[in-house]
Each structure stands twice: as C-alpha cells, then as structure tokens.
N, C-alpha and C positions, 0 to 999 in steps of 0.2 A: 504493500500500500504506500502511496505517496505521502510525504510529510504534510501534516495539517488535515488529514482525512481520518474518518472514523469507520469502524466496521458496521455493516448493515446486518444486524442480528435479528431484529424483530420484523417479521413479515409473515405472509400467508403460509409459508412452508415451515415456520417454526412456531411462533406465538407473538401476539401483540402485547398482551399483559399476561404475566404468569398467574396461576391460580392463587398463589399467596398474595400477589398484588391486588387481585380482584377482591379477595376476602378483606384485605386492608381497606380498599376503597369502599366496600359495603359497610364496614365498621364506621367510617366517618360519615357516610351518607345517612346511616341510622342515627348517628350522634347529632347531626345537624339537619333535621327534617324541615320540609316546607309547610307553612301554615295553609290550611284549606278549610273554609267554612262548610264545605260540602261533605267533609269526612266526619264520621261520628266521633273520632278521637281528636279532631281539630288539626291533624297533621296528615300529610300524604306525600310520599316521594321525598326528593331532596334536590337542591340545586348545587350540592357539593360536587366539584369536578376534580378528577385526578389527571394531572398533566405529567406525561413521561417525556423526558428529553433524551433522545436517542439518535442513532445514525439512520439516515434514509437511504434510498436506492442510489443516490448520487454521492454517497459516502460523506455527506455533510451533516451537521447537527440540525435537528428539526424537533419541534414540539408536537406531541400527539396528545389530544385531550379525550378522555373517556369518562363515561358513567357506567355503573352496572345497573341492571334491571331491578325493578321492585321485587321480582322473584328471588334474585340473588340477595337483596337486602333482607328478605324474610328468612332465607336459609342461614345467613350469617347471624341474624338476630336470635334465632333459635339454637345457634351453636351446633349445626348439623352439617356444615360444609367444611371440608378439609382439602388441602393440596394433595394431589396424588404423587406417588413415588415414581411412576413410570415416565412422566414427562412434565415439564413446567407448565405446559398449556392445558393440563388436565386437572380437574377437581374431582372430588369423591364425596358422595353423600353417605353419612354415617349409617351403620346398621343398627337397628333397634337393640336395646339392651334392657336389663332389669331396672336401670336407673332412668332411662329415657326412651320413650316411644318415638320412632321416626317413620313417618309415612313413606310409601314408595314414591320415588320421583322418576319421571320418564322424560325422554326427549325423542324427537324424530329426526331421521336422516335418510338419505338415499343410499342403498347398497350398490354393489358393483353391477347389478342388473337394472339400475335406475328405479327400483321399487322403493316406495316410502315405507320404512320400517320403524317400529317403536322399540327403543332400547331403555334399559334401566340406567340411571345416572351414576353408575359405578363402573368405570369413571365417566365424567361429564366434560366435554370440550368447553373451555371457557368462552369460546366465540358465541355460545348460546346465551351468555350472561352479559355481553358487552354492547355498549352503544358508543359509537365514535362521534365526537363533536368537532366542529370547525374551530381552529385556533390559528394564531399568528402573532407577529410582532411588527410594530411600525418601523419604517425605514427613516433614518435620520431623526432630526428634532421633531417632537410630537407634542402638540397641544391638545388636551382632552377635547373631544368633539361634544361631549355632553357633561359639562362641569356642574350643571345645576343652577339654581337661582342665586341671586346676589345677596339675599337677606335671609335671616333666620325666620321661621324654622325650616330645616331641611324636610323635603318630602319623604315619607316613609319608604323603605325598601320594599319592593314587591314581595308579597306573600310572607312577610315577617310580622304580620299583625293586620288588624282591620284597616282598610283604606276605603273612605267613603267621601261623600260630598262635603261634609263638615270639615274633614281634615284638609281636603283640597281648598276649601274656602279660606281656612286659616293661612295656608301656604300662599295662595294666590294674592290675598289681600296684603300680605307682608311684602310683596315684590313691587318696587317702584314702577309706575306706568311706562317710563321710558325704557325699561328693561324687559319688555314683554317677550321678546325673542329669547332672552336669557332665561326667563322663568319657565319657558317650555323646553329648554335645553337640558333635560333630565330624563334619563331612560325610564325612571319610575313614573314620572308625570305622563310621558307619552303612552306608557302601558296602561295607566289609569284611564286616559282619554279614549284609548282604543277599546277597552274592555268594559267600561262602566255601563250599567244597565239603564241609567236615566236618559242619557243622550249618547248616540252612536256617532263617533267621529271617524269611523273606519274608512269612509270614502274620501276624507280630506287629510288623513294623517300622513299620507305619502308626500303631499305638497308641503306640509309642515316640516317633515324630515329634510326635504330638499332645501327649504329656507334655512334650517339650522346648519346644514352641511355647507351651504354657500354663504352663510352669515348675511342673509338677505333680509334686512329689517323691513323693507317695503312690503315684501310678500307676507311677512309675519303680521304686519299691521293690517294688510288686506284680509287675512284670515280672522283677525280680531274683529273686523267690521262685518264679518259674514253673519247671516241670519242665525246660523247654528250657535255661534259663540254668543251672540246677543241673547239667545234663549237661555244659555248657560248662565250668563250674567244675571238675568232675571230670576232664575232659580236660586242662585247664590244670595240674592238680596232678600229672599223670603225666609222667615223663621223656619227652621228645619222641621220640627215636629210639634204636634199638639198632643198633650198627654192628659190622661184622666188620672184618677187616684190610683195609688199603688195596688197591685193585685188585679186590676181590671184591664181590659183591652185598651189599646191606644191607637189613635188615628194618625197616619203619616201626613205631615203638612205639605209634602211634595206631591204625592200621588193619591192621597186620601184613603189608602188601603187600611182596613181595620186589622191590626196585628194583635196576636195574643200577648199576654203580659210577660211571658218568658222570653219573647223575642227582643233582643237589644238592637237589632237593625231591621228595617222594613224588608219584608220578604219579597216585595216586588221591585223596589228601586234601590234598596241598599242604604237609604238614609238612616242615620243613627237615631235611637230613642233618646230624648233629652234627659 
C-alpha cells in the first residue's frame, strides 16, 4: 500500500459493523430513546447514531454512520444477543435456560437455489440489524447553515419533550422582527412547521429552506407576508386554551375540541392545556 493510505477492511465481503459493535450501538440507543406521545411508554426508537471511521474502497478515510433496528434494541435490552465466535459479522441469540426464557428468533434469506428460507438466528448476520445513514464533513471553512434564533429561549430539540404552539409562540415572540430569517434558521423550528397539526407548511417549507440556504431575506419576508403565516400569527395572538374546573373536560381555545381532563394537550391540534 502507498504511504498515506489505509486498508479497506469493512465491506460486503467481510462486515460493516461487527456484532459486538452492533450490540454496543443498541446499548446506547436504548440509553438515549426518543420521546413519542404516540407510544404508551412515552418513548420509541432513538436518534443515537454510531459513526465508524474506517478505510473505503479508495483506501482513504471515510465516515460511515449506522443505527441498529428496534428489533436489535429489544434483543440487547433483554440481554439475549451475543457476538458469535465464528465471524465478527455474526451475532447469536441466547438459548433458553432455567434463569431466562428466550423466544425463538428467525430471519429469512435466499438459499443457493434462490428459494426464500427461514432460519433460526443462531447465528444471525448483523446486516439484518443495521441501517446505514448518510454522513459527511464540510470542505474548508464552514459556517453553520442552521444556527438558530438570535435571542433566548432556544427552540426545543425535536422529540426530546413536548413541542406545541405555546412553546413556538414563546420562541417566536422573543426573536426581533428584523431577524425573521434567522428565527427560522433552526432545524427544530423547520421540523415543527412541517409536522404540526394546526397548520401545514409542507408545500412552502422547500422555499423557506432555499431562502435560508441562500441567506435571502427578501424571500423570507415574502413568506412572512403569505396568507398561511398570517393565519399562524392570528392563532398565536389568541389565548391558547379555555379550561373548566379541575377534574372536568376542557375546551381547546384553538380548535374548540372538548378534551378529557387527563389530556395535557389537545388531541386534535396539539395545543397545551393551560
């Protein structure tokens, strides 16, 4: 090999992540789960990403980003997944013992005759557990594209707690009018605008992203003057909810839906209970 080059060891003929590395990744994904109001436990999946710095097919250094599946997280959580001795790219599901019951785990693959066959996960190729994610590094000097607003408070990170119109209202009102473009230059704000149930900005979010990328304040101001944003401004100017006495149903001040007393957010529009 020439000086300054590295070996290309991780590939389809060997392995991308070893079984031990997959178990390690699953451990941290279980340790840092994502919040989800649709899950009974309040948590589902994870945004934790494992990055492996290794040699690529050009014998240069490259970063490779992975997550393991929710099934792998469950196997690691229950302490029934082990690295196999035969090969780094193989895992092994424990056998039931008197101390722990382990259900049978299966996977499917094609045999030498192209037939789909079901096999027991002893051993289990880790490719069935891996998800590859895009990754990269900037070239030269780099200024953050989405630095966020210029005034406190910061907008909450996506899926690390409740995000609703009241929180957006506090964030938006704290930003100076002349920094409207900067107030939108936050990935969490953009995600909120794209996914909130009260108003859908899915058709216009691409133009907003282009304005942020090009630092085009005129386009941002044109978006601010659009009918959709004017509607959002009117909603933000209204008191969020009307409540009755404790223990009784309450009426949402945005969409007027009658919510049960145990709901802390409107089931229809996501507005918080006062």
